[in-house]
ZANUKE-847850 format. One record per residue (C-alpha): residue in one letter; x, y, z. Coordinates in steps of 0.02 Angstrom, whole numbers, plus 32768, in hexadecimal, padded with zeros to 4 digits. Layout:
# ZANUKE-847850
+------+------+------+------+
| type |   px |   py |   pz |
+------+------+------+------+
|    A |    X |    Y |    Z |
...
+------+------+------+------+
This chain:
# ZANUKE-847850
+------+------+------+------+
| type |   px |   py |   pz |
+------+------+------+------+
|    X | 5B80 | 213D | 71A7 |
|    X | 5C11 | 20C8 | 717D |
|    X | 5CB6 | 20F2 | 712C |
|    X | 5CC5 | 20EA | 706E |
|    X | 5D1D | 204B | 7037 |
|    X | 5DB3 | 2064 | 6FC7 |
|    X | 5D8D | 1FF3 | 6F33 |
|    X | 5E2D | 2029 | 6EDB |
|    X | 5E97 | 1FEC | 6F6D |
|    X | 5E37 | 1F48 | 6F70 |
|    X | 5E54 | 1F31 | 6EB6 |
|    X | 5F10 | 1F4E | 6ECA |
|    X | 5F16 | 1ECD | 6F55 |
|    X | 5EC7 | 1E4F | 6EDD |
|    X | 5F43 | 1E86 | 6E57 |
|    X | 5EB4 | 1EB5 | 6DE3 |
|    X | 5EE5 | 1F24 | 6D51 |
|    X | 5EA7 | 1FD5 | 6D71 |
|    X | 5EA5 | 204D | 6CDE |
|    X | 5EB3 | 2105 | 6D06 |
|    X | 5EC2 | 21B3 | 6CBE |
|    X | 5F34 | 2242 | 6CF2 |
|    X | 5ED9 | 22E6 | 6D14 |
|    X | 5F3B | 238A | 6D11 |
|    X | 5EB4 | 2405 | 6CDC |
|    X | 5E8F | 2439 | 6D91 |
|    X | 5DD6 | 2445 | 6D66 |
|    X | 5D3F | 23FF | 6DC1 |
|    X | 5CDF | 23FE | 6D1D |
|    X | 5D67 | 239A | 6CC5 |
|    X | 5D72 | 2324 | 6D5A |
|    X | 5CB7 | 2305 | 6D54 |
|    X | 5CBB | 22E4 | 6C98 |
|    X | 5D48 | 2266 | 6C9C |
|    X | 5D0C | 2214 | 6D3E |
|    X | 5C79 | 21CD | 6CDD |
|    X | 5CE3 | 218B | 6C4D |
|    X | 5CFB | 20E0 | 6C9B |
|    X | 5DAD | 20E8 | 6CDF |
|    X | 5DD2 | 208B | 6D7F |
|    X | 5E35 | 211D | 6DC6 |
|    X | 5E64 | 21D0 | 6D9D |
|    X | 5F01 | 2225 | 6DDA |
|    X | 5EE7 | 22D7 | 6E15 |
|    X | 5F93 | 2324 | 6E0B |
|    X | 5FDA | 23AA | 6E7C |
|    X | 6093 | 238F | 6E57 |
|    X | 6098 | 23CD | 6DA3 |
|    X | 5FF0 | 2427 | 6DA2 |
|    X | 5FB7 | 24C8 | 6DF8 |
|    X | 5F3E | 2469 | 6E68 |
|    X | 5F1E | 24AA | 6F17 |
|    X | 5EAC | 2464 | 6FA0 |
|    X | 5E11 | 24CA | 6F6D |
|    X | 5E27 | 248B | 6EB9 |
|    X | 5E3C | 23D8 | 6EF5 |
|    X | 5DA2 | 23E6 | 6F62 |
|    X | 5D39 | 241A | 6ECD |
|    X | 5D7F | 238C | 6E63 |
|    X | 5D60 | 230A | 6EEA |
|    X | 5CAF | 2348 | 6EFE |
|    X | 5C94 | 2342 | 6E42 |
|    X | 5CCF | 228D | 6E3D |
|    X | 5C61 | 225B | 6ECF |
|    X | 5BD2 | 2212 | 6E69 |
|    X | 5C42 | 21A4 | 6DFF |
|    X | 5C8E | 20F9 | 6E22 |
|    X | 5D3C | 2135 | 6DF1 |
|    X | 5DBA | 2142 | 6E7E |
|    X | 5E17 | 21E7 | 6E8E |
|    X | 5ED1 | 21D5 | 6EB1 |
|    X | 5F25 | 2277 | 6EE6 |
|    X | 5FDE | 2292 | 6EC7 |
|    X | 6029 | 2303 | 6F4B |
|    X | 60AA | 2382 | 6F16 |
|    X | 6127 | 232F | 6F8C |
|    X | 613A | 22AB | 7011 |
|    X | 610B | 232B | 7095 |
|    X | 60A4 | 2305 | 7130 |
|    X | 6043 | 23A9 | 712A |
|    X | 6018 | 239B | 7072 |
|    X | 5FE1 | 22E6 | 7089 |
|    X | 5F76 | 2313 | 7120 |
|    X | 5F18 | 2397 | 70BF |
|    X | 5EF7 | 2322 | 702E |
|    X | 5EB4 | 229A | 70A2 |
|    X | 5E47 | 2314 | 7102 |
|    X | 5DF7 | 2348 | 705D |
|    X | 5DB9 | 2295 | 704E |
|    X | 5E38 | 2245 | 6FD9 |
|    X | 5E59 | 2190 | 700A |
|    X | 5EDF | 216A | 6F89 |
|    X | 5F7E | 21D1 | 6F7D |
|    X | 601A | 21C9 | 6F11 |
|    X | 60BB | 2212 | 6F54 |
|    X | 6146 | 2245 | 6EDB |
|    X | 6201 | 222A | 6EE5 |
|    X | 620C | 21AA | 6F70 |
|    X | 62C4 | 217C | 6F76 |
|    X | 62D6 | 2100 | 7004 |
|    X | 627D | 208D | 707D |
|    X | 628E | 2113 | 7102 |
|    X | 6232 | 2190 | 7096 |
|    X | 61AD | 210D | 7074 |
|    X | 6198 | 20F0 | 7130 |
|    X | 6184 | 21AB | 7147 |
|    X | 60FB | 21A9 | 70C4 |
|    X | 60A1 | 211A | 711C |
|    X | 60A8 | 217A | 71C0 |
|    X | 605D | 2213 | 716C |
|    X | 5FC0 | 21B6 | 7136 |
|    X | 5FA0 | 215F | 71DC |
|    X | 5F5B | 21A0 | 727F |
|    X | 5FBB | 218C | 7322 |
|    X | 5FFB | 211B | 736A |
|    X | 6022 | 20CB | 72C0 |
|    X | 604C | 2170 | 726D |
|    X | 604C | 222D | 727B |
|    X | 5FB3 | 2264 | 7218 |
|    X | 5F65 | 22FB | 726C |
|    X | 5EBA | 22DD | 72B7 |
|    X | 5E20 | 233E | 727D |
|    X | 5D77 | 2301 | 72B9 |
|    X | 5D11 | 2367 | 723F |
|    X | 5D68 | 2362 | 7195 |
|    X | 5D18 | 232F | 70F0 |
|    X | 5D73 | 2289 | 7100 |
|    X | 5D01 | 2258 | 7191 |
|    X | 5C69 | 22A7 | 713D |
|    X | 5C7A | 2335 | 71B9 |
|    X | 5C77 | 22C2 | 724F |
|    X | 5BE8 | 2254 | 7215 |
|    X | 5C4D | 21B4 | 71F4 |
|    X | 5C4B | 214D | 7292 |
|    X | 5CF9 | 211F | 72D1 |
|    X | 5D4C | 2171 | 723A |
|    X | 5DEE | 218B | 7299 |
|    X | 5DFC | 20D1 | 72BB |
|    X | 5DC7 | 2098 | 720C |
|    X | 5E1F | 2115 | 719B |
|    X | 5ECA | 20C3 | 7194 |
|    X | 5E85 | 2022 | 7149 |
|    X | 5E37 | 207E | 70B6 |
|    X | 5ECC | 20EC | 708A |
|    X | 5F2B | 20B3 | 6FF0 |
|    X | 5FDF | 20EE | 6FEF |
|    X | 6040 | 20EE | 6F4C |
|    X | 60F5 | 2124 | 6F43 |
|    X | 6150 | 215E | 6EA9 |
|    X | 61FA | 2116 | 6E78 |
|    X | 6247 | 217F | 6DEE |
|    X | 6305 | 2180 | 6DF9 |
|    X | 6392 | 2105 | 6DDE |
|    X | 63C0 | 2107 | 6E96 |
|    X | 630C | 20EA | 6ECE |
|    X | 62FA | 205B | 6E52 |
|    X | 6392 | 2008 | 6EA1 |
|    X | 6332 | 200A | 6F46 |
|    X | 628C | 1FD2 | 6EFB |
|    X | 6278 | 1F36 | 6F68 |
|    X | 6298 | 1F92 | 700B |
|    X | 6222 | 2020 | 6FDB |
|    X | 6198 | 1FAC | 6FA0 |
|    X | 61AE | 1F3E | 7039 |
|    X | 6182 | 1FC6 | 70B6 |
|    X | 60E4 | 1F96 | 7114 |
|    X | 6059 | 200C | 70E1 |
|    X | 6093 | 202B | 702E |
|    X | 6006 | 1FEC | 6FC0 |
|    X | 6058 | 2007 | 6F18 |
|    X | 60F0 | 204D | 6EBF |
|    X | 60DE | 20C1 | 6E2B |
|    X | 6172 | 20C4 | 6DB5 |
|    X | 6185 | 2174 | 6D6D |
|    X | 61C1 | 2155 | 6CBB |
|    X | 61EC | 2209 | 6C8B |
|    X | 6258 | 2231 | 6D22 |
|    X | 62A4 | 2183 | 6D22 |
|    X | 62D6 | 2199 | 6C6D |
|    X | 6325 | 2240 | 6C98 |
|    X | 6381 | 21F2 | 6D2B |
|    X | 63C6 | 216C | 6CB8 |
|    X | 640A | 21F3 | 6C45 |
|    X | 6383 | 21EF | 6BBF |
|    X | 631D | 228B | 6BE0 |
|    X | 627F | 228B | 6B77 |
|    X | 62A4 | 21E2 | 6B28 |
|    X | 6230 | 2168 | 6B80 |
|    X | 6247 | 20E9 | 6AF4 |
|    X | 6302 | 20DB | 6B0E |
|    X | 6335 | 2025 | 6B23 |
|    X | 6380 | 2044 | 6BD0 |
|    X | 62E1 | 2099 | 6C0C |
|    X | 6270 | 2010 | 6BC9 |
|    X | 62E0 | 1F8A | 6C14 |
|    X | 62D8 | 1FE1 | 6CBD |
|    X | 621A | 1FED | 6CB4 |
|    X | 620A | 1F36 | 6C88 |
|    X | 6280 | 1F05 | 6D13 |
|    X | 6222 | 1F6E | 6D93 |
|    X | 617A | 1F25 | 6D61 |
|    X | 61BE | 1E74 | 6D72 |
|    X | 620F | 1E96 | 6E1A |
|    X | 616F | 1EE0 | 6E61 |
|    X | 610A | 1E4D | 6E1F |
|    X | 6182 | 1DD7 | 6E77 |
|    X | 6167 | 1E38 | 6F17 |
|    X | 60AA | 1E2E | 6F02 |
|    X | 60A2 | 1EEC | 6F06 |
|    X | 6031 | 1F55 | 6E96 |
|    X | 6093 | 1FAF | 6E0D |
|    X | 605D | 204E | 6DB6 |
|    X | 6093 | 20B4 | 6D20 |
|    X | 6058 | 213E | 6CA9 |
|    X | 605D | 2140 | 6BEB |
|    X | 5FFB | 2195 | 6B60 |
|    X | 6024 | 210C | 6AE2 |
|    X | 5FA7 | 207D | 6ADB |
|    X | 6026 | 1FFC | 6AA1 |
|    X | 6098 | 202B | 6B31 |
|    X | 600A | 201B | 6BAF |
|    X | 5FE0 | 1F6B | 6B73 |
|    X | 6098 | 1F3B | 6B78 |
|    X | 60AC | 1F7F | 6C29 |
|    X | 6018 | 1F18 | 6C64 |
|    X | 606D | 1E7E | 6C1B |
|    X | 6109 | 1EAF | 6C7D |
|    X | 60AB | 1EAC | 6D22 |
|    X | 6065 | 1F5C | 6D36 |
|    X | 5FB4 | 1F58 | 6D76 |
|    X | 5F82 | 200D | 6D96 |
|    X | 5FA4 | 2063 | 6CF2 |
|    X | 5F77 | 2113 | 6CBE |
|    X | 5F5A | 2111 | 6C03 |
|    X | 5F46 | 21CB | 6BDD |
|    X | 5F4C | 227E | 6C1B |
|    X | 5EB5 | 22F0 | 6C10 |
|    X | 5F18 | 2384 | 6BCB |
|    X | 5F65 | 2316 | 6B44 |
|    X | 5EBA | 22D2 | 6B14 |
|    X | 5E75 | 2382 | 6B07 |
|    X | 5F0A | 23C2 | 6AA4 |
|    X | 5F0A | 2330 | 6A29 |
|    X | 5E4F | 2337 | 6A0D |
|    X | 5E50 | 23F4 | 69F5 |
|    X | 5EE6 | 23EA | 697F |
|    X | 5E94 | 2360 | 6919 |
|    X | 5DEF | 23BE | 690C |
|    X | 5E46 | 245E | 68D3 |
|    X | 5EAE | 23FD | 6855 |
|    X | 5E13 | 23A9 | 680D |
|    X | 5DD2 | 2453 | 67D7 |
|    X | 5E77 | 247E | 6783 |
|    X | 5E73 | 251F | 6720 |
|    X | 5DCA | 2553 | 6762 |
|    X | 5E20 | 2594 | 67FF |
|    X | 5E7D | 2633 | 67CD |
|    X | 5F34 | 263C | 6800 |
|    X | 5F65 | 26CA | 6873 |
|    X | 5FFF | 2735 | 6864 |
+------+------+------+------+
């Protein structure tokens, strides 16, 4: 049995546009439903969602029959958290709040086996199909896709040095936290925020590095792609559910009795 090839990583290397969806429902059923919707990738979040390894395992298993790549966001740039996510079988990880090239190098080390890194060795984890993948330990590093998140003013000032770290496959610009860092909490459309996002996309394109972002506004997503972003999440599962439920309830108007 050979190792699973990471088609998402290959697409980023070609600079193909990859359209994704953010998943925060922490549900294997929801993951299975959206995995067959046609997105290139789905982000399973553990930073701002109550996702734990058993939940992630169920979601990864539910997505197994689809062609959509799961990307798991760790709660932090922490070697132990990253190791557990990789052992569950995730090949693409996003790490939040990377502030410097040194932190990016630490992230790279966490996803690689010795001597190139510090990832702990398990011969029988789900990642190796419980020991069935021949030479998994020697092949795994090449299929891991490491994405780091730049989301503050100070990190943005160091964008080239962070993106230039060998082993970083892409940089995700976190628009909400970046906007807050710029002094515009909750106002992603502020001129300074939008200027910073455009500048970051252009700088990453010049570096030949994959650039990612999240938005729930279609017009913004199309504009970000024009600005150089090529892995773009265009929605959040909870927001889709809330908007659809709200719209359905509203369509029945007065037929739904109000409650005190």
